[in-house]
PAKOLKE-901907 format. One record per residue (C-alpha): x, y, z. Coordinates in steps of 0.25 Angstrom, whole numbers, plus 5000, padded with zeros to 4 digits. Layout:
<sites>
XYZ/...
</sites>
This chain:
<sites>
500050005000/500650134996/500750255005/499750354999/499650505002/498650545012/497350595006/496450705013/495250655021/494750505022/494350445009/493550315009/494450244999/494150105004/495450095012/495349985023/496049935035/495949825045/496449845059/496749725067/496549745082/495549825090/496349885101/496750035102/497750025091/496749955082/495550045085/496450165083/496950115070/495550085065/494950215069/496050295063/495950225050/494450235049/494550385052/495450395040/494350325031/494950185031/493950075032/494449995045/494149855050/494649835065/494749685069/494949645084/495049505089/494449535103/492949565105/493249715108/494149825104/495149895113/496349795114/496949785127/496149905133/494849845135/493649815145/492849685149/491749655158/491849595172/490549575178/490049725179/491449785178/491949835164/493449805166/494649855158/495649755155/496749855161/496849995165/497250085153/497650235154/498150335145/498850465146/498550605141/499750585131/499150465125/498550555114/498250435104/497450365114/496750495118/496450515103/495850375103/494950405115/494450525107/494250445094/493350345101/492650455109/493150395123/494050505128/493050545139/493050405144/494550395147/494850535152/496250585156/496650635170/496650795171/498050785175/499050665178/498850615192/499250475197/499150425211/500250345215/500150255228/501450205234/501050085243/502450095250/502150225257/501250235269/499750255267/499350395265/500650425259/500550335247/499950425236/500850495226/500350565213/500950585200/500250705194/500550815185/500350965186/499951065174/501451105172/502251075159/503150945158/503850905166/503450995177/502050935176/502550815185/503450895193/502650915206/502050775205/503450715205/504050815215/502950765225/502850615221/502950545234/503350415228/504750465224/505950515232/506350655230/507650605223/506750515214/505850625210/507050715205/507550595197/506250565191/506150715186/507550695179/507250565173/505950625167/506750735161/507750625155/506550545150/505950675143/507250695136/507250555129/506950545115/505850445112/506350425098/507650365103/507550215100/508650195111/507550225122/506750095117/507950005121/508150055135/507250025147/506650135155/507050075168/508550085165/508350225160/507550265173/508650205182/509750285173/508950415176/509050395191/507650335193/507550245206/506750125206/505750205215/505550315204/505350205194/504250135202/503550265207/503550345194/504150285181/503550145182/502250205188/502050265174/502850175166/502250045170/500850085167/501250155153/502250055148/501849925155/503249905160/504149945171/505350045167/506349935166/505549855156/505149975148/505750045135/506350175139/505750225125/504350195129/504450235144/505050375139/503950385129/502950365141/503550465151/503950565140/502550565134/501750545147/502450625157/503450725150/502750765137/501450845142/501050885156/499650805154/500250685146/500150585157/498750615162/498050485163/496750445156/495950315157/494650255153/493550285163/492650185155/493050035152/494150035141/493149945132/492250075132/493350145125/494250045117/493049955113/491750025113/492150165109/493250115100/492250025093/491250145092/492350235086/492750125076/491350105072/491150255069/492350255061/491850145052/492850035057/492349895056/492749835069/492849685071/493049625085/493349475088/493949465075/495349405073/496249425061/496749295056/497649355045/498149485038/498649465023/499149575014/498449565000/499249574987/498549714984/499149774997/497849755005/497649665017/496749555021/496349535035/495749395039/494749385050/493849265052/492849265041/493349395034/494549445026/494649595028/495449675017/496149805020/497149905015/497849915029/497849825041/498249865055/498649765066/498349835079/498549705088/499649665098/501049635093/500849475093/499549485085/500149585075/501349485073/500349375070/499649455060/500849525053/501049475039/502449435034/503349555032/502449655039/503549685050/505049665048/505249585061/503749555065/504349465077/504849595084/503449635087/503349505095/504549555103/503649665109/503349615122/502049625130/501749675144/500549635153/499649725162/498849665173/497549725178/496949705192/495549735194/494949755208/493549795212/493349835226/491949855233/492250005236/493150115232/494550105235/495250205226/494850345225/495850375213/495550335198/496950265199/498250255206/499650185204/500450115215/501850105219/502449995228/501349905224/501149805212/499849895210/500149985198/498950075193/497550065199/496350115192/494850135197/494050065186/492750075194/491950165186/492450125172/492149975175/490750005179/490949955194/489750015202/490249995216/491649975222/492950005215/493649935203/495149955203/496049915191/497549895193/498449905181/499749825182/500649845171/501949775168/501249655175/502149545170/502349485183/500849475187/500049465174/499849315176/499649315191/498349255196/497249345200/497249295214/498749325215/498549465209/497349485219/498249455231/499249545226/498449675222/497349685232/498249705244/499049805235/497749885233/497549875248/498849935250/498650045240/497150075243/496750075257/495250075254/495449935247/495749875261/494249865265/493749845251/493149715245/493749665232/492549635223/493349595211/494849565207/495249525193/496349545184/496549575169/497849545162/498449595149/499649505147/500049585134/499549715138/500649805131/501849785124/503049785133/503849915132/505149845134/506449915129/506649885114/505149875111/505149995103/505949935091/504949815091/503649905090/503249915075/502650035069/501250035062/501750005048/502149865044/502949825031/501649765026/500949875018/499549905025/499849835038/500049915051/500249885066/499549955078/499549925093/500249985105/501449895103/501749965089/502750075088/501950195094/503050245104/502150215115/502050105125/500850005125/499750095128/498350135122/499050255117/500050165109/498950085104/498150205098/499450265093/499750135085/498350135079/498550285074/499950245069/499450125061/498250205056/499150315051/500050215044/498850155037/498250285033/499650325027/499750205019/498250215014/498550365011/497450405020/497450535028/497650525043/496350565051/496850695057/496150675070/496950545072/498250605074/497850725082/498450655094/499850655089/499850805089/499250805103/500450705107/
</sites>
């Protein structure tokens, strides 16, 4: 397929595309292509859209498989929320404010906060850091110096990908305590790895973008409704309105390039013909579907490791937490969110614990996790001590994200393959971001842009507004 010039305005010229995979990357790709006048079919093997950010029913509760948050700097995901008319359902904090409870301190002195002021970078975090009780005075001064050194790193330097963040922090005077109480507090949740296991390139990207680019960049947003409401119901509605044909419970059995340069996509009982095909699936599935010669060394995408996230769900008979969320130090507990209202629970309180980098616990029996985490919640939240546990259950995502290990950057492929008309999307592709909802949406935009360039179609202008905002 030749690269045509971009014409003005969408023309219904019969151009067709098939998007394989209905997670955030696939939905984004499909919407972007449909908005540019391409006829799109979206195929998803599961009975729902949303990929790994979904909800399910448990009795009367609507449960998210895991707690997902985004930041104000996640401009692509924010565009996505706007596009599916869901922004009001996943609001951002007015201003970054993270309660941090340290179990090792005496009760009444445990709470510290990471918050920002309405000041320019890096002064916006200055007061919070200066008064953060979980770090010594010496550590606070060294954290400031390390942050400035981080700000000076060039994200385009490939050498950063080969180094690990932990060694870099140690070389810049960061104590084990500073790593635990600050760098990993943020890093584990965003990278799904501790500093020693994370690529300096990805870590620097997270901290530079989130904490050192714009005063409001790290303000936190999360869905106040079940994720399925956003990523399945509203996404489906937007796809339908855009004219996308969406097929769920539909597995692709083969993808073959035709002699005329088009593609044939085989699903049970039907062959779909398309000018372009986008694989918006995890790396293992992409590898299995890739035709011969589509990537130079396709086995390299299998070298992109995966990392698990464990989610622990506890329903109490009464309210035990007054904040919408908090994070903990000196405890296996990482981040705890109040999901009561979002889940539809009518009485009591429902807390969800999000445990990233959970390699050591992902296969532990529920009874073991219950014995470990209920006493931890009692140590952290005094009001749980007299409360009855009405329900305790666990959701496990064994391959929640790609592993952000040093060297992963050179393994992540771009949107284009060597096969004309075949493209890749997914949080694991080369977006420059770790495996987040933001990375997934960015990959979808990148794939759609590549398809439109090859088809000689104009980019829908509104699609790329977030790049300017970034």
